[in-house]
C-alpha positions as CSV (number, residue, x, y, z in Angstrom):
1,M,-16.7,5.5,3.0
2,K,-13.5,3.2,3.9
3,Q,-10.0,4.0,3.1
4,L,-9.0,1.9,-0.4
5,F,-5.8,0.2,-0.5
6,L,-4.6,-0.3,-4.0
7,L,-1.8,-3.1,-4.0
8,D,0.9,-3.2,-6.1
9,E,1.7,-5.8,-8.6
10,N,4.6,-7.5,-6.3
11,L,2.0,-8.2,-3.8
12,S,0.2,-11.3,-3.4
13,P,-3.7,-10.3,-4.8
14,L,-5.1,-12.8,-2.1
15,L,-3.1,-9.9,0.4
16,A,-6.5,-8.3,-0.9
17,E,-8.8,-10.8,0.5
18,K,-6.5,-11.2,4.2
19,M,-6.9,-7.8,4.7
20,G,-10.9,-7.1,3.4
21,K,-11.2,-9.7,6.6
22,L,-9.2,-7.3,8.5
23,G,-12.1,-4.9,7.4
24,Y,-9.9,-2.8,4.6
25,N,-11.2,-1.7,1.1
26,A,-8.4,-4.1,-0.7
27,K,-7.9,-4.3,-4.3
28,A,-5.1,-6.0,-6.0
29,V,-3.6,-4.1,-8.9
30,R,-4.0,-7.0,-11.5
31,N,-7.5,-6.7,-10.6
32,A,-8.2,-3.1,-11.3
33,I,-7.3,-2.5,-14.8
34,L,-3.9,-1.5,-14.2
35,K,-2.0,-4.8,-15.2
36,G,1.4,-4.5,-16.2
37,A,1.0,-0.7,-16.0
38,E,3.7,1.7,-15.6
39,D,4.5,3.1,-11.4
40,T,3.2,6.6,-12.8
41,E,-0.2,5.2,-13.9
42,I,-1.0,3.6,-10.8
43,V,0.1,6.9,-8.8
44,K,-2.2,8.3,-10.9
45,W,-4.8,6.0,-11.0
46,A,-4.8,5.9,-7.1
47,I,-4.7,9.9,-7.0
48,K,-7.8,9.8,-8.7
49,N,-9.4,7.3,-6.9
50,K,-8.0,8.5,-3.2
51,A,-6.5,5.2,-2.8
52,V,-3.2,4.4,-0.7
53,I,-1.2,2.2,-2.9
54,I,0.3,-0.3,-1.0
55,T,3.6,-2.2,-2.7
56,A,7.0,-3.6,-1.5
57,D,8.4,-1.4,-4.3
58,L,10.8,1.3,-2.8
59,D,10.8,3.1,-5.8
60,F,6.9,4.2,-4.9
61,G,8.8,6.0,-1.7
62,E,11.1,7.7,-4.6
63,L,8.1,8.8,-7.0
64,W,6.2,9.9,-3.5
65,Y,9.2,11.6,-2.4
66,W,10.2,13.5,-5.4
67,N,6.7,14.2,-7.4
68,Y,3.7,13.0,-5.5
69,Y,4.5,14.5,-2.2
70,G,0.9,15.3,-0.1
71,E,-0.8,13.9,-3.0
72,V,-0.8,9.9,-2.9
73,G,-0.6,8.0,0.3
74,V,1.9,4.7,-0.2
75,V,2.8,2.2,2.3
76,V,6.6,0.3,1.8
77,L,6.5,-2.9,3.3
78,R,10.0,-4.6,3.8
79,V,9.7,-7.8,3.5
80,K,12.4,-10.7,3.8
81,A,10.5,-13.0,1.4
82,Y,8.0,-11.9,-1.1
83,N,5.4,-14.8,0.2
84,L,1.9,-13.8,1.1
85,E,2.3,-14.9,5.0
86,S,5.7,-12.2,5.0
87,Q,3.5,-10.0,3.4
88,Y,0.2,-10.3,6.0
89,K,2.7,-10.1,9.2
90,V,3.3,-6.7,8.2
91,I,0.4,-5.7,7.3
92,K,-1.4,-7.5,10.5
93,F,1.8,-5.4,12.6
94,L,0.1,-1.9,10.9
95,H,-3.9,-3.3,11.8
96,D,-2.6,-4.0,15.2
97,N,-1.2,-0.3,15.7
98,D,-3.8,1.4,14.1
99,V,-2.1,2.8,11.7
100,L,-3.9,1.8,8.3
101,K,-6.9,3.3,10.6
102,K,-5.8,7.0,10.2
103,D,-6.2,9.2,7.1
104,I,-2.8,8.4,5.5
105,R,-3.9,9.6,2.0
106,N,-1.1,11.8,1.9
107,S,1.4,10.0,3.9
108,L,4.9,7.7,3.0
109,I,5.0,4.6,5.2
110,V,7.5,2.1,5.2
111,S,7.0,-1.0,7.9
112,T,8.6,-4.1,8.6
113,S,6.7,-6.6,10.6
114,N,8.1,-4.7,14.0
115,R,8.8,-1.2,13.1
116,Y,7.4,1.8,11.1
117,R,8.1,5.2,9.7
118,I,5.5,7.6,8.8
119,R,6.5,10.9,6.9
120,Q,3.8,13.5,6.0
């Protein structure tokens, strides 16, 4: 079974489609009956469904560190512009470096389009 990625509302829902073309199982929050949900609700859904959260919201990194360390995976995309192209550029960088293919269910990853850090 492929790793499920849950894309936060601050990312384009079209990013899920582009990730699908790369071979990933990705779902947008707004398509997972979580539209408008609090961050903690999204984290709890991700834990229950063994999903890795992808977001541009640094608050998820803090939630992971202080409350959910080792329970959920979070990928924070550091983008200069909140458009689909910028978001996809970071995802493609992580894909090309095989980061998203690893077991990152309990990790925090912060990435730009040319560099990433992993905390496990």
